[in-house]
C-alpha positions as CSV (number, residue, x, y, z in Angstrom):
1,X,34.6,-154.4,-121.4
2,X,38.3,-154.5,-120.8
3,X,40.6,-156.4,-123.2
4,X,42.9,-158.8,-121.6
5,X,46.4,-157.4,-121.7
6,X,49.9,-159.0,-121.9
7,X,52.0,-159.2,-118.7
8,X,54.3,-156.1,-119.7
9,X,51.9,-154.1,-121.4
10,X,51.7,-151.5,-118.7
11,X,49.2,-150.4,-116.2
12,X,46.1,-149.4,-117.8
13,X,43.6,-151.7,-119.7
14,X,42.4,-150.7,-122.9
15,X,38.6,-150.3,-123.1
16,X,36.9,-150.9,-126.5
17,X,35.3,-147.4,-127.3
18,X,32.5,-149.2,-129.2
19,X,31.5,-150.4,-125.5
20,X,29.4,-147.5,-124.9
21,X,26.9,-147.5,-121.9
22,X,23.2,-148.2,-122.8
23,X,21.2,-145.0,-123.0
24,X,18.3,-145.2,-120.5
25,X,15.3,-143.0,-119.8
26,X,17.1,-141.7,-116.7
27,X,19.6,-140.3,-119.0
28,X,17.3,-138.4,-121.4
29,X,15.2,-137.3,-118.4
30,X,18.3,-135.3,-117.1
31,X,19.4,-134.1,-120.4
32,X,16.3,-132.0,-121.0
33,X,15.7,-128.9,-119.0
34,X,12.2,-128.0,-117.7
35,X,10.7,-124.8,-116.5
36,X,7.0,-125.0,-115.4
37,X,6.7,-128.3,-117.0
38,X,7.8,-126.8,-120.3
39,X,11.0,-127.9,-122.0
40,X,13.6,-125.0,-122.2
41,X,14.7,-124.5,-125.8
42,X,18.3,-124.3,-126.2
43,X,20.6,-123.2,-129.0
44,X,20.8,-120.0,-130.9
45,X,17.6,-117.9,-130.4
46,X,15.2,-117.5,-133.4
47,X,15.9,-114.5,-135.6
48,X,13.4,-111.9,-136.0
49,X,13.9,-111.8,-139.8
50,X,15.9,-115.1,-140.7
51,X,17.8,-115.1,-144.0
52,X,16.4,-117.7,-146.4
53,X,18.8,-119.5,-148.8
54,X,18.1,-119.0,-152.5
55,X,20.2,-120.6,-155.6
56,X,21.0,-118.0,-158.3
57,X,23.5,-118.5,-161.4
58,X,25.6,-115.3,-161.4
59,X,28.4,-113.8,-163.4
60,X,31.8,-114.5,-161.9
61,X,32.4,-111.1,-161.1
62,X,29.3,-110.4,-159.4
63,X,30.2,-113.3,-156.9
64,X,33.6,-112.2,-156.2
65,X,32.6,-108.7,-155.3
66,X,32.2,-108.4,-151.4
67,X,29.0,-107.0,-150.0
68,X,26.8,-108.5,-152.3
69,X,24.1,-108.8,-149.7
70,X,24.4,-105.2,-148.5
71,X,24.2,-104.0,-152.3
72,X,21.2,-106.0,-153.0
73,X,19.5,-104.7,-149.6
74,X,20.5,-101.1,-150.8
75,X,19.1,-101.8,-154.4
76,X,15.6,-103.0,-152.8
77,X,15.6,-99.7,-150.5
78,X,16.0,-97.5,-153.4
79,X,13.7,-99.5,-155.8
80,X,10.9,-100.7,-153.5
81,X,10.2,-104.1,-152.2
82,X,10.9,-105.8,-155.3
83,X,7.6,-107.4,-155.4
84,X,5.3,-107.5,-158.8
85,X,3.1,-104.5,-158.8
86,X,5.0,-102.6,-156.1
């Protein structure tokens, strides 16, 4: 809703940014893309082997060294899968 302006305020009227349009069903129907009646997944493709987040407490010098992920992967390759009994 435009706010009343002073006579010498300029040509453009200020519009309140909180006065957003109502989101209707038509808006959401146009927002999704469908192929053969199924919604198309958008965004980053899923990884075959996604990384998992873990929490570990390590010494500062270990954390500061670059390539920690590569070093751990190399260690696992040399020492087996790392599973108990392997």
